[in-house]
C-alpha positions as CSV (number, residue, x, y, z in Angstrom):
1,M,98.1,84.6,76.2
2,S,98.1,88.0,77.8
3,A,99.9,89.2,81.0
4,D,97.9,90.6,83.9
5,H,97.5,94.3,83.7
6,L,97.8,96.1,87.0
7,S,98.5,99.8,87.4
8,P,97.2,103.1,88.7
9,P,94.5,104.6,86.4
10,A,95.5,107.1,83.8
11,V,93.5,110.3,84.4
12,E,93.4,112.4,81.3
13,S,91.5,115.5,82.4
14,H,90.3,117.4,85.5
15,S,86.7,116.2,84.8
16,E,87.8,112.6,84.7
17,R,89.7,113.0,87.9
18,R,86.7,114.5,89.7
19,E,84.5,111.6,88.4
20,L,87.0,109.0,89.5
21,E,87.5,110.5,93.0
22,S,83.7,110.8,93.4
23,R,83.4,107.0,93.0
24,K,85.1,105.9,96.1
25,P,84.2,103.1,98.5
26,G,82.6,103.7,101.8
27,T,80.7,106.8,100.8
28,G,77.6,107.8,102.8
29,A,77.2,108.9,106.4
30,V,80.5,108.7,108.2
31,G,79.5,110.0,111.6
32,R,82.3,110.3,114.1
33,L,85.8,109.5,113.0
34,P,87.0,106.1,114.4
35,S,89.6,105.9,117.1
36,E,91.7,103.5,115.0
37,K,92.6,103.5,111.3
38,A,89.8,102.1,109.1
39,R,90.0,100.9,105.5
40,H,87.2,100.4,103.0
41,F,87.6,98.6,99.7
42,G,85.3,98.6,96.6
43,E,85.4,98.3,92.9
44,F,83.7,99.7,89.8
45,L,84.0,99.9,86.0
46,Y,85.6,103.0,84.6
47,Q,86.5,104.2,81.1
48,A,88.8,107.1,80.4
49,G,88.3,109.1,77.2
50,S,91.0,107.2,75.2
51,W,90.1,103.7,76.4
52,E,88.4,101.3,74.0
53,R,86.3,99.7,76.8
54,P,85.6,100.1,80.5
55,R,88.1,98.5,82.9
56,R,87.8,97.3,86.4
57,V,89.0,99.7,89.0
58,V,89.8,98.7,92.6
59,A,89.5,101.5,95.2
60,K,90.7,101.9,98.7
61,A,89.6,104.6,101.1
62,E,91.4,105.0,104.4
63,I,90.2,106.9,107.4
64,I,93.0,108.0,109.7
65,P,92.3,109.3,113.2
66,G,92.8,113.0,113.5
67,H,92.4,113.6,109.7
68,E,89.4,114.3,107.5
69,P,87.5,111.2,106.3
70,D,88.8,109.5,103.1
71,T,92.0,111.6,103.0
72,N,93.9,108.6,101.7
73,R,92.4,107.3,98.5
74,R,94.0,104.9,96.0
75,F,92.8,103.4,92.7
76,V,94.2,100.5,90.8
77,V,93.2,99.5,87.3
78,T,93.3,95.7,86.6
79,N,92.0,93.1,84.1
80,R,92.0,90.4,86.8
81,T,88.7,89.1,88.1
82,D,89.8,86.2,90.3
83,L,90.5,88.3,93.4
84,S,88.4,90.4,95.7
85,A,88.9,94.2,95.8
86,E,90.9,93.9,99.1
87,D,93.1,91.0,97.9
88,E,93.7,92.7,94.5
89,Y,94.9,95.8,96.3
90,A,97.2,93.8,98.6
91,Y,98.6,92.1,95.5
92,Y,99.3,95.5,94.0
93,V,101.0,96.7,97.2
94,E,103.3,93.6,97.1
95,R,104.3,94.4,93.6
96,G,105.0,98.0,94.5
97,D,107.2,96.8,97.4
98,A,109.2,94.7,95.0
99,E,109.8,97.8,92.8
100,C,111.0,99.7,95.9
101,R,113.6,97.0,96.4
102,I,114.8,97.4,92.8
103,D,115.0,101.1,93.4
104,E,117.1,100.5,96.5
105,L,119.5,98.3,94.5
106,K,119.8,101.0,91.8
107,N,120.1,104.1,93.9
108,G,121.6,102.7,97.1
109,C,124.1,100.2,95.5
110,F,124.5,101.7,92.0
111,C,123.7,98.6,90.1
112,D,123.2,100.6,86.9
113,R,126.8,101.6,86.7
114,T,127.7,99.2,83.9
115,S,129.9,101.3,81.7
116,C,132.7,98.8,81.1
117,S,133.4,97.8,77.5
118,S,133.0,94.0,78.1
119,L,129.9,92.1,79.1
120,A,131.8,90.0,81.7
121,A,133.1,93.1,83.5
122,N,129.6,94.6,83.6
123,Q,128.2,91.4,84.9
124,F,130.9,91.3,87.7
125,R,130.0,94.9,88.7
126,L,126.4,93.9,88.9
127,M,127.3,91.0,91.1
128,L,129.3,93.3,93.4
129,S,126.2,95.6,93.7
130,M,124.0,92.6,94.5
131,A,126.5,91.4,97.2
132,A,126.6,94.9,98.7
133,Y,122.8,95.0,98.8
134,L,122.6,91.6,100.6
135,L,125.2,92.8,103.1
136,L,123.2,96.0,103.8
137,M,120.0,93.9,104.2
138,L,121.9,91.8,106.8
139,L,122.8,95.0,108.7
140,R,119.2,96.1,108.6
141,E,118.0,92.7,109.9
142,R,120.5,92.7,112.8
143,A,120.1,96.3,113.8
144,E,118.5,97.2,117.1
145,A,117.6,100.8,116.4
146,E,114.1,101.1,114.9
147,D,115.1,103.8,112.4
148,L,117.9,101.5,111.1
149,R,115.6,98.5,110.8
150,R,113.3,100.6,108.6
151,A,116.1,102.3,106.6
152,Q,116.7,101.9,102.9
153,A,120.0,100.7,101.5
154,G,121.3,104.2,100.7
155,T,120.5,105.4,104.3
156,L,122.3,102.4,105.8
157,R,125.3,103.1,103.6
158,L,125.5,106.7,104.8
159,R,124.9,106.1,108.5
160,L,126.9,102.9,109.0
161,I,129.4,102.4,106.2
162,K,130.4,105.9,104.9
163,L,132.2,107.2,108.0
164,G,135.6,108.1,109.2
165,A,137.7,105.5,111.1
166,R,141.3,104.6,111.7
167,V,142.1,101.1,110.4
168,T,144.8,99.0,111.9
169,E,145.7,95.7,110.3
170,T,147.7,92.9,111.9
171,T,148.3,89.3,110.9
172,R,145.4,88.2,113.0
173,S,142.8,91.0,112.9
174,V,141.6,94.3,111.5
175,K,140.9,96.9,114.1
176,L,138.6,99.9,113.5
177,S,138.7,102.9,115.7
178,L,135.7,105.2,115.3
179,A,135.7,108.9,115.6
180,G,134.8,110.2,119.1
181,N,132.0,112.4,117.7
182,Y,130.4,109.7,115.5
183,P,126.7,110.0,116.5
184,R,125.8,106.4,115.8
185,A,128.8,104.8,117.5
186,R,126.7,102.9,120.0
187,D,124.4,101.4,117.3
188,W,127.5,100.6,115.2
189,I,129.2,98.8,118.0
190,R,126.1,96.8,119.0
191,L,125.6,95.8,115.3
192,A,129.3,94.8,114.9
193,G,129.0,92.7,118.0
194,A,125.9,91.0,116.7
195,L,127.8,90.1,113.5
196,G,130.7,88.5,115.5
197,A,133.1,91.4,115.9
198,V,135.2,91.5,119.1
199,I,134.4,94.7,120.9
200,G,137.1,96.2,123.2
């Protein structure tokens, strides 16, 4: 039983790169550039110099208005045959998005900082990183500002969490007073209200 292989192609020389890029979908007469973004998918067999046999390559060529034709080309090598070229590329993009989320967890919430001497302590630190990531994703989901809704975990941490404020604690509440020159104060207050904070 073998796992599905799915990855960008390994190009080993300039000549192989030229050959690979010449075999793109949607070649031929292009005419006028479209007014909207257009995508073309295709596939072919390709064998690099060190490969034992040819492999299936899925190709995507994207035409973007205002740019030269086929400026955005992508190739994916796979051993799967059950999906069309377009569906195969979509599957690859979904896997890439999952890897981006892992990268957010590592670089934005520091889940790789497991330097304690005991396994239990390292496991607890990892759980704290996971909890922090989930809280940041909740902030992103509730945010109104478009840039915050698209921001990664590290950016959210810097713009919404890592800031100066005066904290006043009482038996009934915790009061935060933001700095007057905090540039995202309005977004922060709206987000705090959306999460149930009392604004005043």
